[in-house]
C-alpha positions, 0 to 999 in steps of 0.5 A, a space after each residue: 296461253 290459250 286461256 289467257 288469250 281467250 279471257 283477254 279477247 272476251 274482256 276487250 270485246 266487253 269493254 268495246 261494247 261498253 264504250 260504244 254503249 256509253 258513247 251512244 248514251 252520251 250522244 242521245 243525252 247531248 241531243 236532248 240537252 241541246 233541245 233544252 238549251 233552245 228552250 232556255 234561250 226562249 225562257 221556257 224554263 220548265 221545258 228546259 228543265 224537263 230536257 235536262 232531267 231527261 238527258 241526265 236520266 240517259 247519262 247520269 255523268 253528264 256534267 254539262 246537263 247538270 250545269 245547265 239544269 242548275 242555271 235553269 233552276 237559278 232563273 226560276 229562283 229555285 236555289 235549293 234545286 240549283 245548288 243540288 244540280 250544280 254540286 253534282 256538276 262540280 263533282 263531275 267537273 271539279 275544275 270548271 270555274 263557271 260551275 263553281 261560280 254559279 254554284 256560289 250564286 245559288 248559295 248566295 241567293 238562298 242566303 247561305 253565304 258561307 258556302 257561297 264565299 267558299 265557292 267564290 274563293 275556290 274559283 279565284 284560286 283557280 283564276 285570279 283574273 275572274 271578275 265574275 268570281 271576285 264581284 260575287 265574292 265581294 257582294 256576298 261578304 257585304 250581304 254577310 255583313 249586313 246580317 250583323 251590322 246592316 248600317 255599316 254594310 249599307 255605308 260600304 256599299 254606297 261608297 263602293 257604288 259611288 267610287 265605281 261609277 266615278 271611275 267607270 265614267 272616267 274611263 269611258 269618257 277618256 275612251 270616247 272621242 272628244 265632244 262625244 258627251 257634250 250633249 249629255 250633261 242632263 244624263 243621270 247614271 246610277 246603280 239600281 234595279 234594272 227591268 226584265 226583258 224576255 225574263 232576264 234582268 237587264 245588265 244596263 238600260 237607258 230610260 229615255 223619259 228620265 234621261 237615265 242610265 241604270 246599271 244593275 246593282 249586281 255590278 256595284 262590285 265589278 271592275 270599273 272597266 266592265 262598268 265602263 263597257 256597259 256605259 259606252 253601250 248605253 251612251 250610244 242609245 242616249 246620244 240619239 236623245 230619241 225614244 226608239 231602239 232597233 236592231 241596228 241601234 243595238 248592233 251599233 251599241 254592242 260594236 262600240 262596247 266591243 271596240 272599247 273592250 278590245 282597246 288598250 287603255 291606260 287604266 288597264 290591269 295586268 293581267 287583263 280583267 275577265 268577264 264572261 259577257 264582254 269576253 263573249 261580245 269581244 270574241 264574236 267581234 274579233 271573228 268579224 263584226 258581222 258575226 257580232 251583228 248577227 248574234 245581236 239580231 238573233 238575241 233581240 229578235 227573240 226577246 222582242 219579235 216586234 223590234 224594228 230593224 231601223 230607228 230614226 238615227 240608226 242608220 242615219 237618215 237623209 231626211 228631206 225637209 218635207 219627209 215624214 218619219 214613217 217615210 224615212 223608215 220605209 213606212 215601218 211603224 216604230 215602236 216606242 221604248 221606255 226602257 232601251 237595253 
């Protein structure tokens, strides 16, 4: 009994020490990972990658660090390195759907369509409401078809884009107040390549000079409810018919999109469609509208430190007949935007 008891005590102490050492490593690694996240927000990708690699060196089983490392490599278009990091994240956390989808995206962008399709299908098996996985799967299938039959693939893509836009516009129009779009008959709407701001491609943007709303081509295969949400956002910009944007205008646009996303519409599917971006916007809005406003202000200030707080129509100004624009905006110099995201 004495011998067994002594061994058990030693083993218990050894395990406690091991657990303590592992916990310390995870805490240290997590702190460095958080530093990497801040660099990632600022689009300082090399610094972010360095932090994630340091975190992994301290804790080789840190799934979140591998995942964020993969995301950073994806943003640098280093898809081979991204896939390697994300495969390790998937190994450590096999049920995380976002990891599986982002891994699929790495393979899609590198032209390894079979691997991409396999991961997107796995994600949908785990959650069939994930539009993020579904639209990536459909896009990848189209890209795969284009390798062997580019004409047919292009025809299918054009047909899908037209149907999606028609459905999305109809959904958005039915949601918005009657007459909201009456002064937007000259507005063009299309799926196309969008500009980058702060190193990231816009999901949607409004070009004042062209009176055009563009949705990124990555969303051609998205559920039209999602495309409709971004149209509602951009309609807020287009409604002004002026070449300015501001923190307040972006806050108004996101709040309107959040209201749309959280509304019950006649066209809603059962179960409801999921989208990471819009779900996050809605989550903040449901906590409090101010929470969403604060996050929008943080993100847009980070993307453009010179962005104005207000613009001519946000908030609406009571303009005296003799007032100048600069007087109405408290003498702020306003920045003109060709692209309003």
